[in-house]
N, CA, C and O atoms as a Tripos MOL2 file, in Angstrom:
@<TRIPOS>MOLECULE
protein
  268   267    67     0     0
PROTEIN
NO_CHARGES

@<TRIPOS>ATOM
      1 N           2.2460  -25.6710  -16.1430 N.3       1 MET1
      2 CA          1.4850  -26.3380  -15.1160 C.3       1 MET1
      3 C           1.9360  -27.7930  -14.9550 C.2       1 MET1
      4 O           1.9650  -28.3330  -13.8490 O.2       1 MET1
      5 N           2.2810  -28.4010  -16.0710 N.am      2 LEU2
      6 CA          2.7520  -29.7880  -15.9880 C.3       2 LEU2
      7 C           4.0360  -29.8890  -15.1780 C.2       2 LEU2
      8 O           4.1990  -30.8090  -14.3760 O.2       2 LEU2
      9 N           4.9440  -28.9460  -15.3870 N.am      3 LEU3
     10 CA          6.2120  -28.9750  -14.6490 C.3       3 LEU3
     11 C           5.9900  -28.6850  -13.1710 C.2       3 LEU3
     12 O           6.6480  -29.2790  -12.3170 O.2       3 LEU3
     13 N           5.0610  -27.7690  -12.8600 N.am      4 ASP4
     14 CA          4.7420  -27.4940  -11.4590 C.3       4 ASP4
     15 C           4.1660  -28.7320  -10.7870 C.2       4 ASP4
     16 O           4.4970  -29.0340   -9.6400 O.2       4 ASP4
     17 N           3.3070  -29.4440  -11.4990 N.am      5 ASP5
     18 CA          2.7250  -30.6630  -10.9590 C.3       5 ASP5
     19 C           3.7890  -31.7400  -10.7680 C.2       5 ASP5
     20 O           3.7880  -32.4470   -9.7610 O.2       5 ASP5
     21 N           4.6910  -31.8630  -11.7300 N.am      6 ALA6
     22 CA          5.7700  -32.8520  -11.6140 C.3       6 ALA6
     23 C           6.6870  -32.5230  -10.4440 C.2       6 ALA6
     24 O           7.1800  -33.4230   -9.7650 O.2       6 ALA6
     25 N           6.9160  -31.2250  -10.2060 N.am      7 ARG7
     26 CA          7.7800  -30.8200   -9.0950 C.3       7 ARG7
     27 C           7.2030  -31.2920   -7.7530 C.2       7 ARG7
     28 O           7.9530  -31.5910   -6.8240 O.2       7 ARG7
     29 N           5.8910  -31.3570   -7.6590 N.am      8 LYS8
     30 CA          5.2550  -31.8220   -6.4210 C.3       8 LYS8
     31 C           5.6550  -33.2520   -6.0870 C.2       8 LYS8
     32 O           5.7050  -33.6290   -4.9160 O.2       8 LYS8
     33 N           5.9390  -34.0500   -7.1170 N.am      9 GLU9
     34 CA          6.3560  -35.4370   -6.8930 C.3       9 GLU9
     35 C           7.7310  -35.5320   -6.2340 C.2       9 GLU9
     36 O           8.1150  -36.5860   -5.7270 O.2       9 GLU9
     37 N           8.4620  -34.4260   -6.2460 N.am     10 PHE10
     38 CA          9.8100  -34.4050   -5.6740 C.3      10 PHE10
     39 C           9.8840  -33.4950   -4.4470 C.2      10 PHE10
     40 O          10.9770  -33.1770   -3.9780 O.2      10 PHE10
     41 N           8.7360  -33.0780   -3.9270 N.am     11 SER11
     42 CA          8.7090  -32.1710   -2.7790 C.3      11 SER11
     43 C           9.0010  -32.9160   -1.4760 C.2      11 SER11
     44 O           9.0450  -34.1460   -1.4400 O.2      11 SER11
     45 N           9.1990  -32.1480   -0.4190 N.am     12 LEU12
     46 CA          9.4710  -32.7500    0.8870 C.3      12 LEU12
     47 C           8.3160  -33.6120    1.3650 C.2      12 LEU12
     48 O           8.5420  -34.6410    2.0020 O.2      12 LEU12
     49 N           7.0850  -33.2150    1.0720 N.am     13 THR13
     50 CA          5.9450  -34.0230    1.5130 C.3      13 THR13
     51 C           5.8990  -35.3640    0.7970 C.2      13 THR13
     52 O           5.3750  -36.3340    1.3450 O.2      13 THR13
     53 N           6.4310  -35.4400   -0.4020 N.am     14 SER14
     54 CA          6.4890  -36.7130   -1.1240 C.3      14 SER14
     55 C           7.5870  -37.6150   -0.5900 C.2      14 SER14
     56 O           7.6200  -38.8070   -0.8950 O.2      14 SER14
     57 N           8.4750  -37.0560    0.1960 N.am     15 GLN15
     58 CA          9.5890  -37.8370    0.7280 C.3      15 GLN15
     59 C           9.2360  -38.5260    2.0420 C.2      15 GLN15
     60 O          10.0680  -39.2290    2.6160 O.2      15 GLN15
     61 N           8.0200  -38.3320    2.5180 N.am     16 THR16
     62 CA          7.5810  -38.9710    3.7570 C.3      16 THR16
     63 C           7.6640  -40.4870    3.6040 C.2      16 THR16
     64 O           7.1760  -41.0460    2.6210 O.2      16 THR16
     65 N           8.2700  -41.1300    4.5560 N.am     17 GLY17
     66 CA          8.3790  -42.5760    4.5440 C.3      17 GLY17
     67 C           9.6970  -43.0970    4.0080 C.2      17 GLY17
     68 O           9.9840  -44.2880    4.1350 O.2      17 GLY17
     69 N          10.4960  -42.2430    3.4180 N.am     18 PHE18
     70 CA         11.7980  -42.6720    2.9200 C.3      18 PHE18
     71 C          12.8340  -42.5100    4.0250 C.2      18 PHE18
     72 O          12.9420  -41.4430    4.6310 O.2      18 PHE18
     73 N          13.5890  -43.5610    4.2830 N.am     19 GLY19
     74 CA         14.6660  -43.5090    5.2610 C.3      19 GLY19
     75 C          14.2230  -43.2250    6.6760 C.2      19 GLY19
     76 O          14.9560  -42.5980    7.4410 O.2      19 GLY19
     77 N          13.0160  -43.6840    7.0420 N.am     20 ILE20
     78 CA         12.4860  -43.3690    8.3700 C.3      20 ILE20
     79 C          13.2770  -44.0310    9.4940 C.2      20 ILE20
     80 O          13.1500  -43.6490   10.6570 O.2      20 ILE20
     81 N          14.0740  -45.0020    9.1500 N.am     21 ASP21
     82 CA         14.8470  -45.6970   10.1790 C.3      21 ASP21
     83 C          16.2780  -45.1820   10.2900 C.2      21 ASP21
     84 O          17.1150  -45.8050   10.9440 O.2      21 ASP21
     85 N          16.5620  -44.0470    9.6530 N.am     22 GLY22
     86 CA         17.9210  -43.5120    9.6980 C.3      22 GLY22
     87 C          17.9260  -41.9990    9.7140 C.2      22 GLY22
     88 O          16.8750  -41.3690    9.8310 O.2      22 GLY22
     89 N          19.0990  -41.4190    9.5960 N.am     23 PRO23
     90 CA         19.2040  -39.9560    9.5940 C.3      23 PRO23
     91 C          18.6140  -39.3330    8.3210 C.2      23 PRO23
     92 O          18.3270  -40.0300    7.3480 O.2      23 PRO23
     93 N          18.4390  -38.0070    8.3520 N.am     24 ALA24
     94 CA         17.8230  -37.2840    7.2380 C.3      24 ALA24
     95 C          18.6000  -37.4810    5.9320 C.2      24 ALA24
     96 O          17.9970  -37.5500    4.8610 O.2      24 ALA24
     97 N          19.9070  -37.5700    6.0100 N.am     25 ALA25
     98 CA         20.7150  -37.7700    4.7990 C.3      25 ALA25
     99 C          20.3580  -39.1020    4.1340 C.2      25 ALA25
    100 O          20.3390  -39.2050    2.9070 O.2      25 ALA25
    101 N          20.0780  -40.1160    4.9500 N.am     26 ASP26
    102 CA         19.6790  -41.4130    4.4050 C.3      26 ASP26
    103 C          18.3150  -41.3170    3.7240 C.2      26 ASP26
    104 O          18.0890  -41.9420    2.6880 O.2      26 ASP26
    105 N          17.4140  -40.5380    4.3060 N.am     27 ALA27
    106 CA         16.0790  -40.3620    3.7290 C.3      27 ALA27
    107 C          16.1890  -39.7180    2.3570 C.2      27 ALA27
    108 O          15.5200  -40.1420    1.4150 O.2      27 ALA27
    109 N          17.0170  -38.7100    2.2400 N.am     28 ASN28
    110 CA         17.2060  -38.0310    0.9560 C.3      28 ASN28
    111 C          17.8320  -38.9740   -0.0710 C.2      28 ASN28
    112 O          17.4070  -39.0050   -1.2260 O.2      28 ASN28
    113 N          18.8190  -39.7240    0.3390 N.am     29 ALA29
    114 CA         19.4680  -40.6770   -0.5670 C.3      29 ALA29
    115 C          18.4930  -41.7650   -1.0000 C.2      29 ALA29
    116 O          18.4790  -42.1490   -2.1690 O.2      29 ALA29
    117 N          17.6720  -42.2690   -0.0690 N.am     30 ASP30
    118 CA         16.6710  -43.2770   -0.4180 C.3      30 ASP30
    119 C          15.6910  -42.7220   -1.4440 C.2      30 ASP30
    120 O          15.3560  -43.3910   -2.4210 O.2      30 ASP30
    121 N          15.2340  -41.4930   -1.2120 N.am     31 PHE31
    122 CA         14.2750  -40.8770   -2.1220 C.3      31 PHE31
    123 C          14.8670  -40.7370   -3.5240 C.2      31 PHE31
    124 O          14.2080  -41.0640   -4.5110 O.2      31 PHE31
    125 N          16.0920  -40.2580   -3.6130 N.am     32 ILE32
    126 CA         16.7450  -40.0840   -4.9150 C.3      32 ILE32
    127 C          16.9460  -41.4320   -5.6040 C.2      32 ILE32
    128 O          16.7900  -41.5370   -6.8200 O.2      32 ILE32
    129 N          17.2910  -42.4570   -4.8370 N.am     33 ASN33
    130 CA         17.4810  -43.7850   -5.4260 C.3      33 ASN33
    131 C          16.1840  -44.3610   -5.9770 C.2      33 ASN33
    132 O          16.2050  -45.1050   -6.9570 O.2      33 ASN33
    133 N          15.0530  -44.0240   -5.3530 N.am     34 VAL34
    134 CA         13.7640  -44.5570   -5.7920 C.3      34 VAL34
    135 C          13.1200  -43.6680   -6.8540 C.2      34 VAL34
    136 O          12.7160  -44.1530   -7.9110 O.2      34 VAL34
    137 N          13.0240  -42.3740   -6.5750 N.am     35 ARG35
    138 CA         12.3100  -41.4520   -7.4670 C.3      35 ARG35
    139 C          13.2140  -40.7380   -8.4610 C.2      35 ARG35
    140 O          12.7580  -40.3320   -9.5300 O.2      35 ARG35
    141 N          14.4630  -40.5840   -8.1300 N.am     36 GLY36
    142 CA         15.3800  -39.8560   -9.0010 C.3      36 GLY36
    143 C          15.3940  -38.3760   -8.6770 C.2      36 GLY36
    144 O          14.9700  -37.9530   -7.6010 O.2      36 GLY36
    145 N          15.8860  -37.6000   -9.6220 N.am     37 ASN37
    146 CA         16.0490  -36.1620   -9.4470 C.3      37 ASN37
    147 C          15.1160  -35.4480  -10.4140 C.2      37 ASN37
    148 O          14.9640  -35.8770  -11.5570 O.2      37 ASN37
    149 N          14.4920  -34.3670   -9.9690 N.am     38 TYR38
    150 CA         13.5440  -33.6160  -10.7960 C.3      38 TYR38
    151 C          14.1670  -33.1980  -12.1230 C.2      38 TYR38
    152 O          13.5610  -33.3860  -13.1780 O.2      38 TYR38
    153 N          15.3580  -32.6380  -12.0830 N.am     39 ASP39
    154 CA         15.9850  -32.1180  -13.2980 C.3      39 ASP39
    155 C          16.3580  -33.2080  -14.2990 C.2      39 ASP39
    156 O          16.5100  -32.9240  -15.4870 O.2      39 ASP39
    157 N          16.5070  -34.4360  -13.8440 N.am     40 CYS40
    158 CA         16.8870  -35.5410  -14.7250 C.3      40 CYS40
    159 C          15.7270  -36.4950  -15.0140 C.2      40 CYS40
    160 O          15.9090  -37.5140  -15.6800 O.2      40 CYS40
    161 N          14.5490  -36.1650  -14.5160 N.am     41 ASP41
    162 CA         13.3890  -37.0260  -14.6980 C.3      41 ASP41
    163 C          12.9870  -37.0660  -16.1770 C.2      41 ASP41
    164 O          12.8870  -36.0150  -16.8100 O.2      41 ASP41
    165 N          12.7550  -38.2560  -16.7340 N.am     42 PRO42
    166 CA         12.4120  -38.3610  -18.1560 C.3      42 PRO42
    167 C          11.1440  -37.5830  -18.5330 C.2      42 PRO42
    168 O          11.0900  -36.9800  -19.6050 O.2      42 PRO42
    169 N          10.1320  -37.5900  -17.6710 N.am     43 PHE43
    170 CA          8.9080  -36.8500  -17.9590 C.3      43 PHE43
    171 C           9.1800  -35.3490  -18.0130 C.2      43 PHE43
    172 O           8.6970  -34.6610  -18.9120 O.2      43 PHE43
    173 N           9.9470  -34.8450  -17.0590 N.am     44 VAL44
    174 CA         10.2830  -33.4170  -17.0170 C.3      44 VAL44
    175 C          11.0790  -33.0410  -18.2600 C.2      44 VAL44
    176 O          10.8220  -31.9990  -18.8630 O.2      44 VAL44
    177 N          12.0240  -33.8570  -18.6460 N.am     45 GLU45
    178 CA         12.8170  -33.5910  -19.8510 C.3      45 GLU45
    179 C          11.9360  -33.5890  -21.0940 C.2      45 GLU45
    180 O          12.1280  -32.7610  -21.9850 O.2      45 GLU45
    181 N          10.9640  -34.5120  -21.1670 N.am     46 MET46
    182 CA         10.0640  -34.5750  -22.3060 C.3      46 MET46
    183 C           9.1870  -33.3260  -22.3840 C.2      46 MET46
    184 O           8.9990  -32.7710  -23.4660 O.2      46 MET46
    185 N           8.6480  -32.8810  -21.2490 N.am     47 VAL47
    186 CA          7.8010  -31.6910  -21.2400 C.3      47 VAL47
    187 C           8.6130  -30.4640  -21.6520 C.2      47 VAL47
    188 O           8.1370  -29.6410  -22.4330 O.2      47 VAL47
    189 N           9.8110  -30.3390  -21.1440 N.am     48 ARG48
    190 CA         10.6670  -29.2030  -21.5150 C.3      48 ARG48
    191 C          10.9750  -29.2180  -23.0120 C.2      48 ARG48
    192 O          10.9030  -28.1800  -23.6690 O.2      48 ARG48
    193 N          11.3110  -30.3640  -23.5410 N.am     49 SER49
    194 CA         11.6200  -30.4910  -24.9700 C.3      49 SER49
    195 C          10.3930  -30.1460  -25.8070 C.2      49 SER49
    196 O          10.4990  -29.4290  -26.8020 O.2      49 SER49
    197 N           9.2470  -30.6480  -25.4110 N.am     50 HIS50
    198 CA          8.0050  -30.3690  -26.1200 C.3      50 HIS50
    199 C           7.7110  -28.8720  -26.1220 C.2      50 HIS50
    200 O           7.2830  -28.3190  -27.1350 O.2      50 HIS50
    201 N           7.9390  -28.2270  -24.9990 N.am     51 SER51
    202 CA          7.7100  -26.7890  -24.8780 C.3      51 SER51
    203 C           8.6230  -25.9980  -25.8110 C.2      51 SER51
    204 O           8.1900  -25.0310  -26.4380 O.2      51 SER51
    205 N           9.8730  -26.4070  -25.9000 N.am     52 VAL52
    206 CA         10.8230  -25.7260  -26.7910 C.3      52 VAL52
    207 C          10.3740  -25.8660  -28.2460 C.2      52 VAL52
    208 O          10.4020  -24.8990  -29.0070 O.2      52 VAL52
    209 N           9.9640  -27.0650  -28.6220 N.am     53 ILE53
    210 CA          9.5200  -27.3150  -29.9980 C.3      53 ILE53
    211 C           8.2730  -26.4870  -30.3170 C.2      53 ILE53
    212 O           8.2030  -25.8510  -31.3690 O.2      53 ILE53
    213 N           7.3050  -26.4940  -29.4260 N.am     54 LYS54
    214 CA          6.0600  -25.7540  -29.6610 C.3      54 LYS54
    215 C           6.3010  -24.2460  -29.6610 C.2      54 LYS54
    216 O           5.6540  -23.5200  -30.4160 O.2      54 LYS54
    217 N           7.2070  -23.7740  -28.8390 N.am     55 SER55
    218 CA          7.5280  -22.3450  -28.8320 C.3      55 SER55
    219 C           8.1590  -21.9290  -30.1600 C.2      55 SER55
    220 O           7.8660  -20.8530  -30.6800 O.2      55 SER55
    221 N           9.0230  -22.7810  -30.7030 N.am     56 ALA56
    222 CA          9.6380  -22.4900  -31.9930 C.3      56 ALA56
    223 C           8.5860  -22.4690  -33.1010 C.2      56 ALA56
    224 O           8.6330  -21.6200  -33.9910 O.2      56 ALA56
    225 N           7.6420  -23.4020  -33.0450 N.am     57 LEU57
    226 CA          6.5660  -23.4140  -34.0370 C.3      57 LEU57
    227 C           5.6960  -22.1640  -33.9280 C.2      57 LEU57
    228 O           5.2710  -21.6080  -34.9410 O.2      57 LEU57
    229 N           5.4360  -21.7290  -32.7120 N.am     58 ALA58
    230 CA          4.6390  -20.5120  -32.5120 C.3      58 ALA58
    231 C           5.3670  -19.3020  -33.0660 C.2      58 ALA58
    232 O           4.7570  -18.4520  -33.7150 O.2      58 ALA58
    233 N           6.6550  -19.2170  -32.8170 N.am     59 GLU59
    234 CA          7.4460  -18.1040  -33.3590 C.3      59 GLU59
    235 C           7.4080  -18.1120  -34.8810 C.2      59 GLU59
    236 O           7.2780  -17.0650  -35.5160 O.2      59 GLU59
    237 N           7.5230  -19.2990  -35.4540 N.am     60 GLN60
    238 CA          7.4960  -19.4250  -36.9110 C.3      60 GLN60
    239 C           6.1290  -18.9860  -37.4440 C.2      60 GLN60
    240 O           6.0570  -18.2630  -38.4380 O.2      60 GLN60
    241 N           5.0690  -19.4080  -36.8060 N.am     61 ALA61
    242 CA          3.7290  -19.0280  -37.2440 C.3      61 ALA61
    243 C           3.5140  -17.5290  -37.1280 C.2      61 ALA61
    244 O           2.9470  -16.9050  -38.0250 O.2      61 ALA61
    245 N           3.9650  -16.9550  -36.0250 N.am     62 LEU62
    246 CA          3.8210  -15.5040  -35.8350 C.3      62 LEU62
    247 C           4.6140  -14.7080  -36.8610 C.2      62 LEU62
    248 O           4.2120  -13.6090  -37.2420 O.2      62 LEU62
    249 N           5.7240  -15.2500  -37.3040 N.am     63 SER63
    250 CA          6.5340  -14.5320  -38.2850 C.3      63 SER63
    251 C           5.8500  -14.5030  -39.6560 C.2      63 SER63
    252 O           6.1790  -13.6620  -40.4920 O.2      63 SER63
    253 N           4.9190  -15.4000  -39.8860 N.am     64 LEU64
    254 CA          4.2070  -15.4320  -41.1550 C.3      64 LEU64
    255 C           3.0550  -14.4390  -41.2130 C.2      64 LEU64
    256 O           2.5670  -14.1150  -42.2950 O.2      64 LEU64
    257 N           2.6210  -13.9580  -40.0560 N.am     65 LEU65
    258 CA          1.5180  -12.9940  -40.0200 C.3      65 LEU65
    259 C           1.9970  -11.6250  -40.4630 C.2      65 LEU65
    260 O           3.1180  -11.2200  -40.1580 O.2      65 LEU65
    261 N           1.1320  -10.9060  -41.1930 N.am     66 PRO66
    262 CA          1.5200   -9.5490  -41.5900 C.3      66 PRO66
    263 C           1.5990   -8.6220  -40.3780 C.2      66 PRO66
    264 O           0.8540   -8.7970  -39.4140 O.2      66 PRO66
    265 N           2.4920   -7.6460  -40.4220 N.am     67 SER67
    266 CA          2.6590   -6.7450  -39.2860 C.3      67 SER67
    267 C           1.6180   -5.6760  -39.2520 C.2      67 SER67
    268 O           1.6240   -4.8370  -38.3520 O.2      67 SER67
@<TRIPOS>BOND
     1     1     2 1
     2     2     3 1
     3     3     4 2
     4     3     5 am
     5     5     6 1
     6     6     7 1
     7     7     8 2
     8     7     9 am
     9     9    10 1
    10    10    11 1
    11    11    12 2
    12    11    13 am
    13    13    14 1
    14    14    15 1
    15    15    16 2
    16    15    17 am
    17    17    18 1
    18    18    19 1
    19    19    20 2
    20    19    21 am
    21    21    22 1
    22    22    23 1
    23    23    24 2
    24    23    25 am
    25    25    26 1
    26    26    27 1
    27    27    28 2
    28    27    29 am
    29    29    30 1
    30    30    31 1
    31    31    32 2
    32    31    33 am
    33    33    34 1
    34    34    35 1
    35    35    36 2
    36    35    37 am
    37    37    38 1
    38    38    39 1
    39    39    40 2
    40    39    41 am
    41    41    42 1
    42    42    43 1
    43    43    44 2
    44    43    45 am
    45    45    46 1
    46    46    47 1
    47    47    48 2
    48    47    49 am
    49    49    50 1
    50    50    51 1
    51    51    52 2
    52    51    53 am
    53    53    54 1
    54    54    55 1
    55    55    56 2
    56    55    57 am
    57    57    58 1
    58    58    59 1
    59    59    60 2
    60    59    61 am
    61    61    62 1
    62    62    63 1
    63    63    64 2
    64    63    65 am
    65    65    66 1
    66    66    67 1
    67    67    68 2
    68    67    69 am
    69    69    70 1
    70    70    71 1
    71    71    72 2
    72    71    73 am
    73    73    74 1
    74    74    75 1
    75    75    76 2
    76    75    77 am
    77    77    78 1
    78    78    79 1
    79    79    80 2
    80    79    81 am
    81    81    82 1
    82    82    83 1
    83    83    84 2
    84    83    85 am
    85    85    86 1
    86    86    87 1
    87    87    88 2
    88    87    89 am
    89    89    90 1
    90    90    91 1
    91    91    92 2
    92    91    93 am
    93    93    94 1
    94    94    95 1
    95    95    96 2
    96    95    97 am
    97    97    98 1
    98    98    99 1
    99    99   100 2
   100    99   101 am
   101   101   102 1
   102   102   103 1
   103   103   104 2
   104   103   105 am
   105   105   106 1
   106   106   107 1
   107   107   108 2
   108   107   109 am
   109   109   110 1
   110   110   111 1
   111   111   112 2
   112   111   113 am
   113   113   114 1
   114   114   115 1
   115   115   116 2
   116   115   117 am
   117   117   118 1
   118   118   119 1
   119   119   120 2
   120   119   121 am
   121   121   122 1
   122   122   123 1
   123   123   124 2
   124   123   125 am
   125   125   126 1
   126   126   127 1
   127   127   128 2
   128   127   129 am
   129   129   130 1
   130   130   131 1
   131   131   132 2
   132   131   133 am
   133   133   134 1
   134   134   135 1
   135   135   136 2
   136   135   137 am
   137   137   138 1
   138   138   139 1
   139   139   140 2
   140   139   141 am
   141   141   142 1
   142   142   143 1
   143   143   144 2
   144   143   145 am
   145   145   146 1
   146   146   147 1
   147   147   148 2
   148   147   149 am
   149   149   150 1
   150   150   151 1
   151   151   152 2
   152   151   153 am
   153   153   154 1
   154   154   155 1
   155   155   156 2
   156   155   157 am
   157   157   158 1
   158   158   159 1
   159   159   160 2
   160   159   161 am
   161   161   162 1
   162   162   163 1
   163   163   164 2
   164   163   165 am
   165   165   166 1
   166   166   167 1
   167   167   168 2
   168   167   169 am
   169   169   170 1
   170   170   171 1
   171   171   172 2
   172   171   173 am
   173   173   174 1
   174   174   175 1
   175   175   176 2
   176   175   177 am
   177   177   178 1
   178   178   179 1
   179   179   180 2
   180   179   181 am
   181   181   182 1
   182   182   183 1
   183   183   184 2
   184   183   185 am
   185   185   186 1
   186   186   187 1
   187   187   188 2
   188   187   189 am
   189   189   190 1
   190   190   191 1
   191   191   192 2
   192   191   193 am
   193   193   194 1
   194   194   195 1
   195   195   196 2
   196   195   197 am
   197   197   198 1
   198   198   199 1
   199   199   200 2
   200   199   201 am
   201   201   202 1
   202   202   203 1
   203   203   204 2
   204   203   205 am
   205   205   206 1
   206   206   207 1
   207   207   208 2
   208   207   209 am
   209   209   210 1
   210   210   211 1
   211   211   212 2
   212   211   213 am
   213   213   214 1
   214   214   215 1
   215   215   216 2
   216   215   217 am
   217   217   218 1
   218   218   219 1
   219   219   220 2
   220   219   221 am
   221   221   222 1
   222   222   223 1
   223   223   224 2
   224   223   225 am
   225   225   226 1
   226   226   227 1
   227   227   228 2
   228   227   229 am
   229   229   230 1
   230   230   231 1
   231   231   232 2
   232   231   233 am
   233   233   234 1
   234   234   235 1
   235   235   236 2
   236   235   237 am
   237   237   238 1
   238   238   239 1
   239   239   240 2
   240   239   241 am
   241   241   242 1
   242   242   243 1
   243   243   244 2
   244   243   245 am
   245   245   246 1
   246   246   247 1
   247   247   248 2
   248   247   249 am
   249   249   250 1
   250   250   251 1
   251   251   252 2
   252   251   253 am
   253   253   254 1
   254   254   255 1
   255   255   256 2
   256   255   257 am
   257   257   258 1
   258   258   259 1
   259   259   260 2
   260   259   261 am
   261   261   262 1
   262   262   263 1
   263   263   264 2
   264   263   265 am
   265   265   266 1
   266   266   267 1
   267   267   268 2
@<TRIPOS>SUBSTRUCTURE
     1 MET1         2 RESIDUE 1 A MET
     2 LEU2         6 RESIDUE 1 A LEU
     3 LEU3        10 RESIDUE 1 A LEU
     4 ASP4        14 RESIDUE 1 A ASP
     5 ASP5        18 RESIDUE 1 A ASP
     6 ALA6        22 RESIDUE 1 A ALA
     7 ARG7        26 RESIDUE 1 A ARG
     8 LYS8        30 RESIDUE 1 A LYS
     9 GLU9        34 RESIDUE 1 A GLU
    10 PHE10       38 RESIDUE 1 A PHE
    11 SER11       42 RESIDUE 1 A SER
    12 LEU12       46 RESIDUE 1 A LEU
    13 THR13       50 RESIDUE 1 A THR
    14 SER14       54 RESIDUE 1 A SER
    15 GLN15       58 RESIDUE 1 A GLN
    16 THR16       62 RESIDUE 1 A THR
    17 GLY17       66 RESIDUE 1 A GLY
    18 PHE18       70 RESIDUE 1 A PHE
    19 GLY19       74 RESIDUE 1 A GLY
    20 ILE20       78 RESIDUE 1 A ILE
    21 ASP21       82 RESIDUE 1 A ASP
    22 GLY22       86 RESIDUE 1 A GLY
    23 PRO23       90 RESIDUE 1 A PRO
    24 ALA24       94 RESIDUE 1 A ALA
    25 ALA25       98 RESIDUE 1 A ALA
    26 ASP26      102 RESIDUE 1 A ASP
    27 ALA27      106 RESIDUE 1 A ALA
    28 ASN28      110 RESIDUE 1 A ASN
    29 ALA29      114 RESIDUE 1 A ALA
    30 ASP30      118 RESIDUE 1 A ASP
    31 PHE31      122 RESIDUE 1 A PHE
    32 ILE32      126 RESIDUE 1 A ILE
    33 ASN33      130 RESIDUE 1 A ASN
    34 VAL34      134 RESIDUE 1 A VAL
    35 ARG35      138 RESIDUE 1 A ARG
    36 GLY36      142 RESIDUE 1 A GLY
    37 ASN37      146 RESIDUE 1 A ASN
    38 TYR38      150 RESIDUE 1 A TYR
    39 ASP39      154 RESIDUE 1 A ASP
    40 CYS40      158 RESIDUE 1 A CYS
    41 ASP41      162 RESIDUE 1 A ASP
    42 PRO42      166 RESIDUE 1 A PRO
    43 PHE43      170 RESIDUE 1 A PHE
    44 VAL44      174 RESIDUE 1 A VAL
    45 GLU45      178 RESIDUE 1 A GLU
    46 MET46      182 RESIDUE 1 A MET
    47 VAL47      186 RESIDUE 1 A VAL
    48 ARG48      190 RESIDUE 1 A ARG
    49 SER49      194 RESIDUE 1 A SER
    50 HIS50      198 RESIDUE 1 A HIS
    51 SER51      202 RESIDUE 1 A SER
    52 VAL52      206 RESIDUE 1 A VAL
    53 ILE53      210 RESIDUE 1 A ILE
    54 LYS54      214 RESIDUE 1 A LYS
    55 SER55      218 RESIDUE 1 A SER
    56 ALA56      222 RESIDUE 1 A ALA
    57 LEU57      226 RESIDUE 1 A LEU
    58 ALA58      230 RESIDUE 1 A ALA
    59 GLU59      234 RESIDUE 1 A GLU
    60 GLN60      238 RESIDUE 1 A GLN
    61 ALA61      242 RESIDUE 1 A ALA
    62 LEU62      246 RESIDUE 1 A LEU
    63 SER63      250 RESIDUE 1 A SER
    64 LEU64      254 RESIDUE 1 A LEU
    65 LEU65      258 RESIDUE 1 A LEU
    66 PRO66      262 RESIDUE 1 A PRO
    67 SER67      266 RESIDUE 1 A SER
C-alpha cells in the first residue's frame, strides 16, 4: 500500500502545473527534475528494502515452526 501511495506522487495528475508554458516533453522533464523518478526515489527504495528484510525474517520464523 505504501508503494501504491508513493506511485500516486508520480502520476499524471501530480504533473499538473509542470512545464505549462512549453510542450509536453518540457513538462515531463520539469517534473523529473523536481520530483525525480519513482524507481529511483529514496522513499520507494527504502520501502522495498524494508519489505525484503521483513520477508526474509518471516521466512526464517516460519522455518522454525513444526510442520
